[in-house]
C-alpha positions in Angstrom: 126.6 89.9 131.2 127.1 87.4 128.5 125.9 87.8 125.0 123.3 85.1 125.5 121.8 87.1 128.4 121.9 90.3 126.4 120.1 88.7 123.5 117.6 87.1 125.8 116.9 90.5 127.4 116.6 92.2 124.0 114.2 89.4 122.9 112.1 89.8 126.0 112.0 93.5 125.6 110.8 93.2 122.0 108.2 90.6 122.9 106.8 92.7 125.7 106.6 95.7 123.3 104.7 93.6 120.8 102.4 92.3 123.5 101.7 95.9 124.7 101.1 96.9 121.0 98.6 94.0 120.5 96.7 94.8 123.7 96.4 98.5 122.7 95.3 97.5 119.2 92.7 95.0 120.5 91.3 97.7 122.8 91.1 100.2 119.9 89.4 97.6 117.6 87.0 96.7 120.4 85.9 100.3 120.7 85.4 100.6 116.9 83.3 97.4 116.9 81.2 98.8 119.8 80.8 102.1 117.9 79.5 100.2 114.8 77.1 98.2 117.0 75.6 101.4 118.4 75.0 103.0 115.1 71.5 104.3 114.6 68.8 101.8 113.6 66.9 101.8 110.4 64.1 104.3 111.2 61.4 102.7 109.0 60.0 99.2 108.7 61.2 96.6 106.2 57.6 96.6 104.8 57.9 100.3 104.0 61.2 99.7 102.3 59.7 96.8 100.3 56.8 98.9 99.0 58.5 102.1 98.3 62.1 101.1 97.4 62.6 97.4 96.6 59.4 96.6 94.7 59.5 99.9 92.9 63.1 99.3 91.8 62.5 95.7 90.8 59.6 96.7 88.6 61.9 98.7 86.4 64.1 95.6 85.9 61.1 93.3 85.3 59.2 95.7 83.0 62.1 96.8 80.9 63.3 93.1 80.7 59.9 92.0 79.4 59.4 94.8 76.8 59.1 93.7 73.2 60.6 96.8 71.7 64.3 97.9 72.0 65.4 99.7 75.1 66.7 103.3 74.5 70.0 104.6 76.0 68.0 106.7 78.5 66.0 103.6 79.5 69.2 101.6 80.0 70.4 104.3 82.3 67.2 104.1 84.2 67.7 100.3 84.6 71.2 101.0 85.9 69.9 103.5 88.5 67.2 101.1 89.8 69.5 98.1 89.7 71.9 100.0 92.0 69.1 100.9 94.4 67.9 97.3 94.5 71.5 95.9 95.0 72.0 98.3 97.9 68.6 97.4 99.4 69.7 93.8 100.1 72.2 94.6 102.8 69.9 97.4 104.1 67.0 95.0 104.9 69.4 92.7 106.8 69.7 95.4 109.4 66.1 95.2 110.4 63.8 98.1 110.8 61.1 99.6 113.0 58.4 97.0 112.0 57.1 94.5 114.6 58.6 91.5 112.8 61.8 93.1 111.4 64.2 92.0 114.1 63.1 88.4 113.7 63.4 88.5 109.9 66.8 90.2 110.0 68.1 87.5 112.5 67.1 84.7 110.2 69.9 83.1 108.0 67.2 82.5 105.3 66.4 86.2 105.3 70.1 87.0 104.8 70.4 84.4 102.0 67.3 85.7 100.2 68.5 89.3 100.6 71.8 88.4 99.1 70.1 86.6 96.2 68.1 89.8 95.5 71.2 91.9 95.5 73.0 89.4 93.3 70.1 89.5 90.8 70.2 93.3 90.8 73.9 93.2 90.1 73.2 90.9 87.1 70.7 93.6 86.0 73.3 96.2 86.4 75.7 94.2 84.2 73.0 93.6 81.6 72.3 97.4 81.5 76.0 98.1 81.2 76.3 95.7 78.2 72.8 96.6 77.0 71.9 93.0 76.8 68.1 92.5 77.0 68.2 88.7 77.4 70.5 89.1 80.4 68.2 91.7 81.8 65.3 89.3 81.6 67.4 86.6 83.3 68.3 89.0 86.0 64.7 89.9 86.5 63.9 86.2 86.9 66.6 85.9 89.6 65.2 88.9 91.4 61.7 87.5 91.2 62.9 84.1 92.5 64.4 85.8 95.6 61.2 87.9 96.1 58.9 84.9 95.8 61.1 82.8 98.1 61.0 85.5 100.7 57.3 85.9 100.5 56.7 82.1 100.8 58.7 82.1 104.1 58.2 85.5 105.7 55.4 87.4 104.1 52.4 85.3 103.3 49.8 88.0 103.5 49.6 91.4 101.8 49.4 94.2 102.7 50.8 94.6 106.2 51.1 97.8 108.3 48.5 99.3 105.9 51.2 99.8 103.2 50.1 99.3 99.7 51.6 100.2 96.3 50.7 103.3 94.5 49.0 102.3 91.2 52.0 103.4 89.1 54.3 101.2 91.2 52.5 98.0 90.2 52.9 98.4 86.5 55.0 101.1 84.8 52.5 102.0 82.1 54.7 104.7 80.7 57.2 102.1 79.5 54.7 100.6 77.2 52.9 103.6 75.8 52.8 103.4 72.1 51.4 106.9 71.5 53.9 109.5 70.2 
């Protein structure tokens, strides 16, 4: 057998080995994608998440950002906490939920874009809290508000739905503005 034939045989053996490896890899990756697709669904509606998680978290950003007094170290930590919750909520609501309109909302590119804008605004708030910059916090609050209003203009024209309403202390965090000692 000539050296050319031996080299060709070696090359074909290596190529067949690579091909087998790629086939096995694609099967394994296909199984992991299927496993991700069959993960459990979000068990509550997007409306429930909006009332109890998203709006609640956003109010801490809005209310602290609009305060006329200085923000204490503990309050900045609170802003960080709720900014993290809000930032994580954006991707969460793109998964849909158990509500009657949730699948349609989650399938919309506009929904995804507005959810990302909300998370981006929350990340700005997190940065503002880290640097303790009240002006940046107010700007971040405006960015979050713009995403919320944009979403409501397109997807949620009427309130409340599913019988979900805010508890009174969710709508305005009175304890933030208390002037009594």
